[in-house]
mmJSON file of the N, C-alpha and C atoms, coordinates in Angstrom:
{"data_MODEL":{"atom_site":{
"group_PDB":["ATOM","ATOM","ATOM","ATOM","ATOM","ATOM","ATOM","ATOM","ATOM","ATOM","ATOM","ATOM","ATOM","ATOM","ATOM","ATOM","ATOM","ATOM","ATOM","ATOM","ATOM","ATOM","ATOM","ATOM","ATOM","ATOM","ATOM","ATOM","ATOM","ATOM","ATOM","ATOM","ATOM","ATOM","ATOM","ATOM","ATOM","ATOM","ATOM","ATOM","ATOM","ATOM","ATOM","ATOM","ATOM","ATOM","ATOM","ATOM","ATOM","ATOM","ATOM","ATOM","ATOM","ATOM","ATOM","ATOM","ATOM","ATOM","ATOM","ATOM","ATOM","ATOM","ATOM","ATOM","ATOM","ATOM","ATOM","ATOM","ATOM","ATOM","ATOM","ATOM","ATOM","ATOM","ATOM","ATOM","ATOM","ATOM","ATOM","ATOM","ATOM","ATOM","ATOM","ATOM","ATOM","ATOM","ATOM","ATOM","ATOM","ATOM","ATOM","ATOM","ATOM","ATOM","ATOM","ATOM","ATOM","ATOM","ATOM","ATOM","ATOM","ATOM","ATOM","ATOM","ATOM","ATOM","ATOM","ATOM","ATOM","ATOM","ATOM","ATOM","ATOM","ATOM","ATOM","ATOM","ATOM","ATOM","ATOM","ATOM","ATOM","ATOM","ATOM","ATOM","ATOM","ATOM","ATOM","ATOM","ATOM","ATOM","ATOM","ATOM","ATOM","ATOM","ATOM","ATOM","ATOM","ATOM","ATOM","ATOM","ATOM","ATOM","ATOM","ATOM","ATOM","ATOM","ATOM","ATOM","ATOM","ATOM","ATOM","ATOM","ATOM","ATOM","ATOM","ATOM","ATOM","ATOM","ATOM","ATOM","ATOM","ATOM","ATOM","ATOM","ATOM","ATOM","ATOM","ATOM","ATOM","ATOM","ATOM","ATOM","ATOM","ATOM","ATOM","ATOM","ATOM","ATOM","ATOM","ATOM","ATOM","ATOM","ATOM","ATOM","ATOM","ATOM","ATOM","ATOM","ATOM","ATOM","ATOM","ATOM","ATOM","ATOM","ATOM","ATOM","ATOM","ATOM","ATOM","ATOM","ATOM","ATOM","ATOM","ATOM","ATOM","ATOM","ATOM","ATOM","ATOM","ATOM","ATOM","ATOM","ATOM","ATOM","ATOM","ATOM","ATOM","ATOM","ATOM","ATOM","ATOM","ATOM","ATOM","ATOM","ATOM","ATOM","ATOM","ATOM","ATOM","ATOM","ATOM","ATOM","ATOM","ATOM","ATOM","ATOM","ATOM"],
"id":[1,2,3,4,5,6,7,8,9,10,11,12,13,14,15,16,17,18,19,20,21,22,23,24,25,26,27,28,29,30,31,32,33,34,35,36,37,38,39,40,41,42,43,44,45,46,47,48,49,50,51,52,53,54,55,56,57,58,59,60,61,62,63,64,65,66,67,68,69,70,71,72,73,74,75,76,77,78,79,80,81,82,83,84,85,86,87,88,89,90,91,92,93,94,95,96,97,98,99,100,101,102,103,104,105,106,107,108,109,110,111,112,113,114,115,116,117,118,119,120,121,122,123,124,125,126,127,128,129,130,131,132,133,134,135,136,137,138,139,140,141,142,143,144,145,146,147,148,149,150,151,152,153,154,155,156,157,158,159,160,161,162,163,164,165,166,167,168,169,170,171,172,173,174,175,176,177,178,179,180,181,182,183,184,185,186,187,188,189,190,191,192,193,194,195,196,197,198,199,200,201,202,203,204,205,206,207,208,209,210,211,212,213,214,215,216,217,218,219,220,221,222,223,224,225,226,227,228,229,230,231,232,233,234,235,236,237],
"type_symbol":["N","C","C","N","C","C","N","C","C","N","C","C","N","C","C","N","C","C","N","C","C","N","C","C","N","C","C","N","C","C","N","C","C","N","C","C","N","C","C","N","C","C","N","C","C","N","C","C","N","C","C","N","C","C","N","C","C","N","C","C","N","C","C","N","C","C","N","C","C","N","C","C","N","C","C","N","C","C","N","C","C","N","C","C","N","C","C","N","C","C","N","C","C","N","C","C","N","C","C","N","C","C","N","C","C","N","C","C","N","C","C","N","C","C","N","C","C","N","C","C","N","C","C","N","C","C","N","C","C","N","C","C","N","C","C","N","C","C","N","C","C","N","C","C","N","C","C","N","C","C","N","C","C","N","C","C","N","C","C","N","C","C","N","C","C","N","C","C","N","C","C","N","C","C","N","C","C","N","C","C","N","C","C","N","C","C","N","C","C","N","C","C","N","C","C","N","C","C","N","C","C","N","C","C","N","C","C","N","C","C","N","C","C","N","C","C","N","C","C","N","C","C","N","C","C","N","C","C","N","C","C","N","C","C","N","C","C"],
"label_atom_id":["N","CA","C","N","CA","C","N","CA","C","N","CA","C","N","CA","C","N","CA","C","N","CA","C","N","CA","C","N","CA","C","N","CA","C","N","CA","C","N","CA","C","N","CA","C","N","CA","C","N","CA","C","N","CA","C","N","CA","C","N","CA","C","N","CA","C","N","CA","C","N","CA","C","N","CA","C","N","CA","C","N","CA","C","N","CA","C","N","CA","C","N","CA","C","N","CA","C","N","CA","C","N","CA","C","N","CA","C","N","CA","C","N","CA","C","N","CA","C","N","CA","C","N","CA","C","N","CA","C","N","CA","C","N","CA","C","N","CA","C","N","CA","C","N","CA","C","N","CA","C","N","CA","C","N","CA","C","N","CA","C","N","CA","C","N","CA","C","N","CA","C","N","CA","C","N","CA","C","N","CA","C","N","CA","C","N","CA","C","N","CA","C","N","CA","C","N","CA","C","N","CA","C","N","CA","C","N","CA","C","N","CA","C","N","CA","C","N","CA","C","N","CA","C","N","CA","C","N","CA","C","N","CA","C","N","CA","C","N","CA","C","N","CA","C","N","CA","C","N","CA","C","N","CA","C","N","CA","C","N","CA","C","N","CA","C","N","CA","C","N","CA","C","N","CA","C"],
"label_alt_id":[null,null,null,null,null,null,null,null,null,null,null,null,null,null,null,null,null,null,null,null,null,null,null,null,null,null,null,null,null,null,null,null,null,null,null,null,null,null,null,null,null,null,null,null,null,null,null,null,null,null,null,null,null,null,null,null,null,null,null,null,null,null,null,null,null,null,null,null,null,null,null,null,null,null,null,null,null,null,null,null,null,null,null,null,null,null,null,null,null,null,null,null,null,null,null,null,null,null,null,null,null,null,null,null,null,null,null,null,null,null,null,null,null,null,null,null,null,null,null,null,null,null,null,null,null,null,null,null,null,null,null,null,null,null,null,null,null,null,null,null,null,null,null,null,null,null,null,null,null,null,null,null,null,null,null,null,null,null,null,null,null,null,null,null,null,null,null,null,null,null,null,null,null,null,null,null,null,null,null,null,null,null,null,null,null,null,null,null,null,null,null,null,null,null,null,null,null,null,null,null,null,null,null,null,null,null,null,null,null,null,null,null,null,null,null,null,null,null,null,null,null,null,null,null,null,null,null,null,null,null,null,null,null,null,null,null,null],
"label_comp_id":["MET","MET","MET","GLU","GLU","GLU","VAL","VAL","VAL","VAL","VAL","VAL","LYS","LYS","LYS","ASP","ASP","ASP","TYR","TYR","TYR","ASP","ASP","ASP","VAL","VAL","VAL","HIS","HIS","HIS","ILE","ILE","ILE","ASP","ASP","ASP","ASN","ASN","ASN","LYS","LYS","LYS","LYS","LYS","LYS","ARG","ARG","ARG","VAL","VAL","VAL","THR","THR","THR","LEU","LEU","LEU","ARG","ARG","ARG","GLY","GLY","GLY","ALA","ALA","ALA","LYS","LYS","LYS","TYR","TYR","TYR","GLN","GLN","GLN","TYR","TYR","TYR","TYR","TYR","TYR","ASN","ASN","ASN","VAL","VAL","VAL","ARG","ARG","ARG","GLU","GLU","GLU","TYR","TYR","TYR","GLU","GLU","GLU","ASN","ASN","ASN","GLY","GLY","GLY","CYS","CYS","CYS","ILE","ILE","ILE","MET","MET","MET","LEU","LEU","LEU","GLU","GLU","GLU","PRO","PRO","PRO","ARG","ARG","ARG","GLU","GLU","GLU","LEU","LEU","LEU","THR","THR","THR","THR","THR","THR","PRO","PRO","PRO","GLU","GLU","GLU","MET","MET","MET","ILE","ILE","ILE","SER","SER","SER","LYS","LYS","LYS","LYS","LYS","LYS","THR","THR","THR","LEU","LEU","LEU","ARG","ARG","ARG","ASP","ASP","ASP","MET","MET","MET","ASP","ASP","ASP","GLN","GLN","GLN","ALA","ALA","ALA","VAL","VAL","VAL","HIS","HIS","HIS","ASN","ASN","ASN","PHE","PHE","PHE","ARG","ARG","ARG","LEU","LEU","LEU","GLY","GLY","GLY","LYS","LYS","LYS","VAL","VAL","VAL","SER","SER","SER","GLU","GLU","GLU","PRO","PRO","PRO","ILE","ILE","ILE","ASP","ASP","ASP","LEU","LEU","LEU","SER","SER","SER","ASP","ASP","ASP","PHE","PHE","PHE"],
"label_asym_id":["A","A","A","A","A","A","A","A","A","A","A","A","A","A","A","A","A","A","A","A","A","A","A","A","A","A","A","A","A","A","A","A","A","A","A","A","A","A","A","A","A","A","A","A","A","A","A","A","A","A","A","A","A","A","A","A","A","A","A","A","A","A","A","A","A","A","A","A","A","A","A","A","A","A","A","A","A","A","A","A","A","A","A","A","A","A","A","A","A","A","A","A","A","A","A","A","A","A","A","A","A","A","A","A","A","A","A","A","A","A","A","A","A","A","A","A","A","A","A","A","A","A","A","A","A","A","A","A","A","A","A","A","A","A","A","A","A","A","A","A","A","A","A","A","A","A","A","A","A","A","A","A","A","A","A","A","A","A","A","A","A","A","A","A","A","A","A","A","A","A","A","A","A","A","A","A","A","A","A","A","A","A","A","A","A","A","A","A","A","A","A","A","A","A","A","A","A","A","A","A","A","A","A","A","A","A","A","A","A","A","A","A","A","A","A","A","A","A","A","A","A","A","A","A","A","A","A","A","A","A","A","A","A","A","A","A","A"],
"label_entity_id":["1","1","1","1","1","1","1","1","1","1","1","1","1","1","1","1","1","1","1","1","1","1","1","1","1","1","1","1","1","1","1","1","1","1","1","1","1","1","1","1","1","1","1","1","1","1","1","1","1","1","1","1","1","1","1","1","1","1","1","1","1","1","1","1","1","1","1","1","1","1","1","1","1","1","1","1","1","1","1","1","1","1","1","1","1","1","1","1","1","1","1","1","1","1","1","1","1","1","1","1","1","1","1","1","1","1","1","1","1","1","1","1","1","1","1","1","1","1","1","1","1","1","1","1","1","1","1","1","1","1","1","1","1","1","1","1","1","1","1","1","1","1","1","1","1","1","1","1","1","1","1","1","1","1","1","1","1","1","1","1","1","1","1","1","1","1","1","1","1","1","1","1","1","1","1","1","1","1","1","1","1","1","1","1","1","1","1","1","1","1","1","1","1","1","1","1","1","1","1","1","1","1","1","1","1","1","1","1","1","1","1","1","1","1","1","1","1","1","1","1","1","1","1","1","1","1","1","1","1","1","1","1","1","1","1","1","1"],
"label_seq_id":[1,1,1,2,2,2,3,3,3,4,4,4,5,5,5,6,6,6,7,7,7,8,8,8,9,9,9,10,10,10,11,11,11,12,12,12,13,13,13,14,14,14,15,15,15,16,16,16,17,17,17,18,18,18,19,19,19,20,20,20,21,21,21,22,22,22,23,23,23,24,24,24,25,25,25,26,26,26,27,27,27,28,28,28,29,29,29,30,30,30,31,31,31,32,32,32,33,33,33,34,34,34,35,35,35,36,36,36,37,37,37,38,38,38,39,39,39,40,40,40,41,41,41,42,42,42,43,43,43,44,44,44,45,45,45,46,46,46,47,47,47,48,48,48,49,49,49,50,50,50,51,51,51,52,52,52,53,53,53,54,54,54,55,55,55,56,56,56,57,57,57,58,58,58,59,59,59,60,60,60,61,61,61,62,62,62,63,63,63,64,64,64,65,65,65,66,66,66,67,67,67,68,68,68,69,69,69,70,70,70,71,71,71,72,72,72,73,73,73,74,74,74,75,75,75,76,76,76,77,77,77,78,78,78,79,79,79],
"pdbx_PDB_ins_code":[null,null,null,null,null,null,null,null,null,null,null,null,null,null,null,null,null,null,null,null,null,null,null,null,null,null,null,null,null,null,null,null,null,null,null,null,null,null,null,null,null,null,null,null,null,null,null,null,null,null,null,null,null,null,null,null,null,null,null,null,null,null,null,null,null,null,null,null,null,null,null,null,null,null,null,null,null,null,null,null,null,null,null,null,null,null,null,null,null,null,null,null,null,null,null,null,null,null,null,null,null,null,null,null,null,null,null,null,null,null,null,null,null,null,null,null,null,null,null,null,null,null,null,null,null,null,null,null,null,null,null,null,null,null,null,null,null,null,null,null,null,null,null,null,null,null,null,null,null,null,null,null,null,null,null,null,null,null,null,null,null,null,null,null,null,null,null,null,null,null,null,null,null,null,null,null,null,null,null,null,null,null,null,null,null,null,null,null,null,null,null,null,null,null,null,null,null,null,null,null,null,null,null,null,null,null,null,null,null,null,null,null,null,null,null,null,null,null,null,null,null,null,null,null,null,null,null,null,null,null,null,null,null,null,null,null,null],
"Cartn_x":[0.853,0.0,0.9,0.563,1.364,0.976,1.963,1.725,1.323,0.168,-0.326,0.082,-0.01,0.395,1.22,2.19,3.002,3.312,2.694,2.939,2.754,3.343,3.234,2.119,1.444,0.393,0.651,-0.035,0.036,-1.378,-1.51,-2.799,-2.954,-4.108,-4.309,-4.76,-5.098,-5.47,-6.706,-7.56,-8.781,-8.612,-7.366,-7.051,-7.584,-7.502,-7.978,-6.816,-7.008,-6.045,-6.763,-6.114,-6.698,-6.128,-7.008,-6.592,-6.608,-5.504,-5.421,-5.985,-6.867,-7.414,-8.134,-8.832,-9.536,-10.588,-10.665,-11.61,-12.998,-13.088,-14.365,-14.671,-15.956,-16.358,-16.36,-16.604,-16.694,-15.661,-15.063,-14.087,-14.38,-14.134,-14.161,-12.741,-12.585,-11.265,-11.05,-9.896,-9.484,-8.133,-8.071,-6.814,-6.32,-5.078,-4.501,-3.629,-3.375,-2.589,-1.189,-0.619,0.734,0.785,-0.368,-0.403,-0.784,-0.88,-1.278,-2.754,-3.071,-4.454,-4.795,-5.909,-6.363,-7.626,-7.615,-8.786,-9.335,-10.624,-11.271,-12.412,-12.469,-13.534,-14.901,-15.889,-17.271,-18.136,-19.067,-20.033,-21.402,-22.082,-23.396,-24.414,-25.221,-26.23,-27.583,-28.621,-29.952,-30.261,-30.933,-31.254,-32.191,-32.059,-32.883,-34.307,-34.486,-35.824,-36.03,-37.287,-37.635,-37.727,-37.18,-37.169,-38.589,-38.744,-40.055,-40.523,-39.591,-39.951,-40.488,-39.848,-40.304,-41.686,-41.899,-43.218,-44.291,-43.962,-44.913,-45.25,-44.22,-44.45,-45.309,-45.081,-45.878,-47.336,-47.537,-48.905,-49.609,-48.892,-49.475,-49.827,-48.968,-49.236,-50.492,-50.657,-51.853,-53.088,-52.975,-54.087,-54.509,-53.538,-53.835,-54.491,-54.012,-54.57,-56.044,-56.335,-57.725,-58.636,-58.08,-58.867,-59.001,-58.281,-58.344,-57.347,-56.427,-55.393,-54.265,-54.465,-53.484,-53.173,-52.048,-51.67,-52.425,-52.357,-52.957,-52.189,-52.881,-52.186,-51.052,-49.995,-48.847,-48.954,-48.791,-48.869,-47.517,-47.471,-46.23,-46.249,-47.19,-47.323,-46.108,-45.371,-44.185,-43.058,-43.115,-42.048,-42.392],
"Cartn_y":[-1.169,0.0,1.234,2.206,3.413,4.459,5.124,6.184,7.45,8.016,9.229,10.456,10.37,11.453,10.855,11.624,11.193,12.429,12.532,13.68,13.272,14.061,13.807,14.66,14.11,14.837,14.733,15.568,15.464,15.434,14.911,14.846,16.117,16.795,18.024,17.694,18.725,18.543,17.669,17.623,16.82,15.461,15.041,13.739,13.623,14.708,14.704,14.806,14.231,14.317,14.942,15.863,16.502,15.872,15.461,14.908,16.03,16.245,17.307,16.821,17.601,17.282,15.952,15.589,14.304,14.248,13.116,12.961,12.568,12.047,11.582,12.313,12.39,13.044,12.076,10.793,9.789,8.686,8.242,7.158,6.173,4.912,3.882,3.782,3.774,3.776,2.458,1.839,0.66,0.968,0.829,1.072,-0.261,-0.582,-1.857,-1.692,-2.802,-2.783,-2.218,-2.398,-1.92,-0.429,0.264,1.696,2.06,1.093,1.376,1.758,2.692,3.128,2.965,2.291,2.066,2.88,3.716,4.506,3.962,3.683,3.248,4.206,4.746,5.702,5.037,5.795,5.339,6.393,5.937,6.837,6.437,7.364,7.092,7.198,6.171,6.169,5.844,6.221,5.889,4.453,3.711,2.329,2.271,1.221,1.082,0.659,0.017,-0.424,-0.299,-0.266,-0.2,-1.629,-1.874,-3.229,-3.704,-5.021,-5.614,-5.216,-5.128,-4.751,-3.319,-2.419,-1.033,-0.928,-1.658,-1.644,-2.187,-3.252,-3.836,-2.818,-2.121,-1.107,0.044,0.453,1.528,1.091,-0.142,-0.663,-0.699,-1.102,-1.159,0.244,1.228,2.604,3.146,2.877,3.333,2.625,1.339,0.571,1.155,1.442,2.043,3.412,4.202,5.527,5.425,4.478,4.303,3.817,3.065,2.594,3.656,4.769,5.827,5.656,4.711,4.514,5.513,6.727,7.782,8.463,9.134,9.862,11.192,11.83,13.149,14.135,15.17,16.171,16.831,17.143,17.798,19.299,20.077,21.527,22.068,22.59,23.142,24.669,25.29,26.746,27.463,26.792,27.419,27.569,26.814,26.854,27.8],
"Cartn_z":[0.0,0.0,0.0,-0.811,-0.955,0.09,0.677,1.657,0.919,1.265,0.631,1.438,2.771,3.666,4.793,5.25,6.386,7.218,8.385,9.251,10.699,11.61,13.041,13.627,14.622,15.322,16.816,17.562,19.023,19.577,20.76,21.433,22.26,22.131,22.901,24.326,25.088,26.495,26.689,25.673,25.766,25.079,24.862,24.252,22.83,22.04,20.666,19.699,18.52,17.432,16.238,15.541,14.375,13.111,12.21,10.926,9.893,9.231,8.223,6.895,6.321,4.999,4.944,6.006,6.039,4.935,4.261,3.159,3.64,4.852,5.38,6.677,7.018,8.254,9.43,9.162,10.22,9.994,11.104,11.066,12.187,11.907,12.932,13.469,14.782,15.409,16.145,15.907,16.668,17.299,18.603,19.32,19.87,19.59,19.986,21.23,21.907,23.15,22.942,21.749,21.493,21.143,21.175,20.919,19.496,18.599,17.223,17.177,16.311,16.125,14.653,14.375,13.007,12.778,11.739,11.361,10.048,10.019,8.787,8.484,7.276,6.96,6.987,7.419,7.452,6.773,5.964,5.363,5.88,6.539,7.072,5.939,5.776,4.737,5.351,4.659,5.126,4.719,5.567,5.226,4.026,3.229,2.038,2.379,3.518,3.875,5.376,5.779,7.195,7.717,8.895,9.447,9.767,9.809,10.116,11.505,12.457,13.832,13.866,13.141,13.107,12.473,11.376,10.737,11.672,12.407,13.357,14.457,14.967,16.003,15.476,14.229,13.632,13.476,13.026,12.894,14.247,15.287,16.634,17.134,16.829,17.255,16.579,15.279,14.564,15.115,15.372,15.941,17.291,18.154,19.462,19.304,18.343,18.103,17.706,16.821,16.362,17.485,18.431,19.573,20.66,20.515,21.501,22.638,22.499,23.525,23.265,23.745,23.525,24.848,24.906,26.118,26.169,27.305,27.453,26.562,26.063,25.245,26.034,25.355,25.977,25.743,26.805,26.707,26.251,25.024,24.482,24.449,25.152,25.093,25.689,26.579,27.173,26.155,25.093,24.096,22.985],
"occupancy":[1.0,1.0,1.0,1.0,1.0,1.0,1.0,1.0,1.0,1.0,1.0,1.0,1.0,1.0,1.0,1.0,1.0,1.0,1.0,1.0,1.0,1.0,1.0,1.0,1.0,1.0,1.0,1.0,1.0,1.0,1.0,1.0,1.0,1.0,1.0,1.0,1.0,1.0,1.0,1.0,1.0,1.0,1.0,1.0,1.0,1.0,1.0,1.0,1.0,1.0,1.0,1.0,1.0,1.0,1.0,1.0,1.0,1.0,1.0,1.0,1.0,1.0,1.0,1.0,1.0,1.0,1.0,1.0,1.0,1.0,1.0,1.0,1.0,1.0,1.0,1.0,1.0,1.0,1.0,1.0,1.0,1.0,1.0,1.0,1.0,1.0,1.0,1.0,1.0,1.0,1.0,1.0,1.0,1.0,1.0,1.0,1.0,1.0,1.0,1.0,1.0,1.0,1.0,1.0,1.0,1.0,1.0,1.0,1.0,1.0,1.0,1.0,1.0,1.0,1.0,1.0,1.0,1.0,1.0,1.0,1.0,1.0,1.0,1.0,1.0,1.0,1.0,1.0,1.0,1.0,1.0,1.0,1.0,1.0,1.0,1.0,1.0,1.0,1.0,1.0,1.0,1.0,1.0,1.0,1.0,1.0,1.0,1.0,1.0,1.0,1.0,1.0,1.0,1.0,1.0,1.0,1.0,1.0,1.0,1.0,1.0,1.0,1.0,1.0,1.0,1.0,1.0,1.0,1.0,1.0,1.0,1.0,1.0,1.0,1.0,1.0,1.0,1.0,1.0,1.0,1.0,1.0,1.0,1.0,1.0,1.0,1.0,1.0,1.0,1.0,1.0,1.0,1.0,1.0,1.0,1.0,1.0,1.0,1.0,1.0,1.0,1.0,1.0,1.0,1.0,1.0,1.0,1.0,1.0,1.0,1.0,1.0,1.0,1.0,1.0,1.0,1.0,1.0,1.0,1.0,1.0,1.0,1.0,1.0,1.0,1.0,1.0,1.0,1.0,1.0,1.0,1.0,1.0,1.0,1.0,1.0,1.0],
"B_iso_or_equiv":[0.0,0.0,0.0,0.0,0.0,0.0,0.0,0.0,0.0,0.0,0.0,0.0,0.0,0.0,0.0,0.0,0.0,0.0,0.0,0.0,0.0,0.0,0.0,0.0,0.0,0.0,0.0,0.0,0.0,0.0,0.0,0.0,0.0,0.0,0.0,0.0,0.0,0.0,0.0,0.0,0.0,0.0,0.0,0.0,0.0,0.0,0.0,0.0,0.0,0.0,0.0,0.0,0.0,0.0,0.0,0.0,0.0,0.0,0.0,0.0,0.0,0.0,0.0,0.0,0.0,0.0,0.0,0.0,0.0,0.0,0.0,0.0,0.0,0.0,0.0,0.0,0.0,0.0,0.0,0.0,0.0,0.0,0.0,0.0,0.0,0.0,0.0,0.0,0.0,0.0,0.0,0.0,0.0,0.0,0.0,0.0,0.0,0.0,0.0,0.0,0.0,0.0,0.0,0.0,0.0,0.0,0.0,0.0,0.0,0.0,0.0,0.0,0.0,0.0,0.0,0.0,0.0,0.0,0.0,0.0,0.0,0.0,0.0,0.0,0.0,0.0,0.0,0.0,0.0,0.0,0.0,0.0,0.0,0.0,0.0,0.0,0.0,0.0,0.0,0.0,0.0,0.0,0.0,0.0,0.0,0.0,0.0,0.0,0.0,0.0,0.0,0.0,0.0,0.0,0.0,0.0,0.0,0.0,0.0,0.0,0.0,0.0,0.0,0.0,0.0,0.0,0.0,0.0,0.0,0.0,0.0,0.0,0.0,0.0,0.0,0.0,0.0,0.0,0.0,0.0,0.0,0.0,0.0,0.0,0.0,0.0,0.0,0.0,0.0,0.0,0.0,0.0,0.0,0.0,0.0,0.0,0.0,0.0,0.0,0.0,0.0,0.0,0.0,0.0,0.0,0.0,0.0,0.0,0.0,0.0,0.0,0.0,0.0,0.0,0.0,0.0,0.0,0.0,0.0,0.0,0.0,0.0,0.0,0.0,0.0,0.0,0.0,0.0,0.0,0.0,0.0,0.0,0.0,0.0,0.0,0.0,0.0],
"pdbx_formal_charge":[null,null,null,null,null,null,null,null,null,null,null,null,null,null,null,null,null,null,null,null,null,null,null,null,null,null,null,null,null,null,null,null,null,null,null,null,null,null,null,null,null,null,null,null,null,null,null,null,null,null,null,null,null,null,null,null,null,null,null,null,null,null,null,null,null,null,null,null,null,null,null,null,null,null,null,null,null,null,null,null,null,null,null,null,null,null,null,null,null,null,null,null,null,null,null,null,null,null,null,null,null,null,null,null,null,null,null,null,null,null,null,null,null,null,null,null,null,null,null,null,null,null,null,null,null,null,null,null,null,null,null,null,null,null,null,null,null,null,null,null,null,null,null,null,null,null,null,null,null,null,null,null,null,null,null,null,null,null,null,null,null,null,null,null,null,null,null,null,null,null,null,null,null,null,null,null,null,null,null,null,null,null,null,null,null,null,null,null,null,null,null,null,null,null,null,null,null,null,null,null,null,null,null,null,null,null,null,null,null,null,null,null,null,null,null,null,null,null,null,null,null,null,null,null,null,null,null,null,null,null,null,null,null,null,null,null,null],
"auth_seq_id":[1,1,1,2,2,2,3,3,3,4,4,4,5,5,5,6,6,6,7,7,7,8,8,8,9,9,9,10,10,10,11,11,11,12,12,12,13,13,13,14,14,14,15,15,15,16,16,16,17,17,17,18,18,18,19,19,19,20,20,20,21,21,21,22,22,22,23,23,23,24,24,24,25,25,25,26,26,26,27,27,27,28,28,28,29,29,29,30,30,30,31,31,31,32,32,32,33,33,33,34,34,34,35,35,35,36,36,36,37,37,37,38,38,38,39,39,39,40,40,40,41,41,41,42,42,42,43,43,43,44,44,44,45,45,45,46,46,46,47,47,47,48,48,48,49,49,49,50,50,50,51,51,51,52,52,52,53,53,53,54,54,54,55,55,55,56,56,56,57,57,57,58,58,58,59,59,59,60,60,60,61,61,61,62,62,62,63,63,63,64,64,64,65,65,65,66,66,66,67,67,67,68,68,68,69,69,69,70,70,70,71,71,71,72,72,72,73,73,73,74,74,74,75,75,75,76,76,76,77,77,77,78,78,78,79,79,79],
"auth_comp_id":["MET","MET","MET","GLU","GLU","GLU","VAL","VAL","VAL","VAL","VAL","VAL","LYS","LYS","LYS","ASP","ASP","ASP","TYR","TYR","TYR","ASP","ASP","ASP","VAL","VAL","VAL","HIS","HIS","HIS","ILE","ILE","ILE","ASP","ASP","ASP","ASN","ASN","ASN","LYS","LYS","LYS","LYS","LYS","LYS","ARG","ARG","ARG","VAL","VAL","VAL","THR","THR","THR","LEU","LEU","LEU","ARG","ARG","ARG","GLY","GLY","GLY","ALA","ALA","ALA","LYS","LYS","LYS","TYR","TYR","TYR","GLN","GLN","GLN","TYR","TYR","TYR","TYR","TYR","TYR","ASN","ASN","ASN","VAL","VAL","VAL","ARG","ARG","ARG","GLU","GLU","GLU","TYR","TYR","TYR","GLU","GLU","GLU","ASN","ASN","ASN","GLY","GLY","GLY","CYS","CYS","CYS","ILE","ILE","ILE","MET","MET","MET","LEU","LEU","LEU","GLU","GLU","GLU","PRO","PRO","PRO","ARG","ARG","ARG","GLU","GLU","GLU","LEU","LEU","LEU","THR","THR","THR","THR","THR","THR","PRO","PRO","PRO","GLU","GLU","GLU","MET","MET","MET","ILE","ILE","ILE","SER","SER","SER","LYS","LYS","LYS","LYS","LYS","LYS","THR","THR","THR","LEU","LEU","LEU","ARG","ARG","ARG","ASP","ASP","ASP","MET","MET","MET","ASP","ASP","ASP","GLN","GLN","GLN","ALA","ALA","ALA","VAL","VAL","VAL","HIS","HIS","HIS","ASN","ASN","ASN","PHE","PHE","PHE","ARG","ARG","ARG","LEU","LEU","LEU","GLY","GLY","GLY","LYS","LYS","LYS","VAL","VAL","VAL","SER","SER","SER","GLU","GLU","GLU","PRO","PRO","PRO","ILE","ILE","ILE","ASP","ASP","ASP","LEU","LEU","LEU","SER","SER","SER","ASP","ASP","ASP","PHE","PHE","PHE"],
"auth_asym_id":["A","A","A","A","A","A","A","A","A","A","A","A","A","A","A","A","A","A","A","A","A","A","A","A","A","A","A","A","A","A","A","A","A","A","A","A","A","A","A","A","A","A","A","A","A","A","A","A","A","A","A","A","A","A","A","A","A","A","A","A","A","A","A","A","A","A","A","A","A","A","A","A","A","A","A","A","A","A","A","A","A","A","A","A","A","A","A","A","A","A","A","A","A","A","A","A","A","A","A","A","A","A","A","A","A","A","A","A","A","A","A","A","A","A","A","A","A","A","A","A","A","A","A","A","A","A","A","A","A","A","A","A","A","A","A","A","A","A","A","A","A","A","A","A","A","A","A","A","A","A","A","A","A","A","A","A","A","A","A","A","A","A","A","A","A","A","A","A","A","A","A","A","A","A","A","A","A","A","A","A","A","A","A","A","A","A","A","A","A","A","A","A","A","A","A","A","A","A","A","A","A","A","A","A","A","A","A","A","A","A","A","A","A","A","A","A","A","A","A","A","A","A","A","A","A","A","A","A","A","A","A","A","A","A","A","A","A"],
"auth_atom_id":["N","CA","C","N","CA","C","N","CA","C","N","CA","C","N","CA","C","N","CA","C","N","CA","C","N","CA","C","N","CA","C","N","CA","C","N","CA","C","N","CA","C","N","CA","C","N","CA","C","N","CA","C","N","CA","C","N","CA","C","N","CA","C","N","CA","C","N","CA","C","N","CA","C","N","CA","C","N","CA","C","N","CA","C","N","CA","C","N","CA","C","N","CA","C","N","CA","C","N","CA","C","N","CA","C","N","CA","C","N","CA","C","N","CA","C","N","CA","C","N","CA","C","N","CA","C","N","CA","C","N","CA","C","N","CA","C","N","CA","C","N","CA","C","N","CA","C","N","CA","C","N","CA","C","N","CA","C","N","CA","C","N","CA","C","N","CA","C","N","CA","C","N","CA","C","N","CA","C","N","CA","C","N","CA","C","N","CA","C","N","CA","C","N","CA","C","N","CA","C","N","CA","C","N","CA","C","N","CA","C","N","CA","C","N","CA","C","N","CA","C","N","CA","C","N","CA","C","N","CA","C","N","CA","C","N","CA","C","N","CA","C","N","CA","C","N","CA","C","N","CA","C","N","CA","C","N","CA","C","N","CA","C","N","CA","C","N","CA","C","N","CA","C","N","CA","C"],
"pdbx_PDB_model_num":[1,1,1,1,1,1,1,1,1,1,1,1,1,1,1,1,1,1,1,1,1,1,1,1,1,1,1,1,1,1,1,1,1,1,1,1,1,1,1,1,1,1,1,1,1,1,1,1,1,1,1,1,1,1,1,1,1,1,1,1,1,1,1,1,1,1,1,1,1,1,1,1,1,1,1,1,1,1,1,1,1,1,1,1,1,1,1,1,1,1,1,1,1,1,1,1,1,1,1,1,1,1,1,1,1,1,1,1,1,1,1,1,1,1,1,1,1,1,1,1,1,1,1,1,1,1,1,1,1,1,1,1,1,1,1,1,1,1,1,1,1,1,1,1,1,1,1,1,1,1,1,1,1,1,1,1,1,1,1,1,1,1,1,1,1,1,1,1,1,1,1,1,1,1,1,1,1,1,1,1,1,1,1,1,1,1,1,1,1,1,1,1,1,1,1,1,1,1,1,1,1,1,1,1,1,1,1,1,1,1,1,1,1,1,1,1,1,1,1,1,1,1,1,1,1,1,1,1,1,1,1,1,1,1,1,1,1]
}}}
């Protein structure tokens, strides 16, 4: 594998490291006992489908609503 960037960093007072010119916003971090740290880029995506459990919960919520099983109205006038 070819090295694209090679630079030294330091940890600040809050134990943070700054990546210069990072191509991704999110990284998965693995820290090993020997002090090595592995960063793997992650891209957050929206799921292609809704899970069966979520659909079942949504159906149950609509069913409860139609039966009148609802909570008391929430007063949002303070906001």
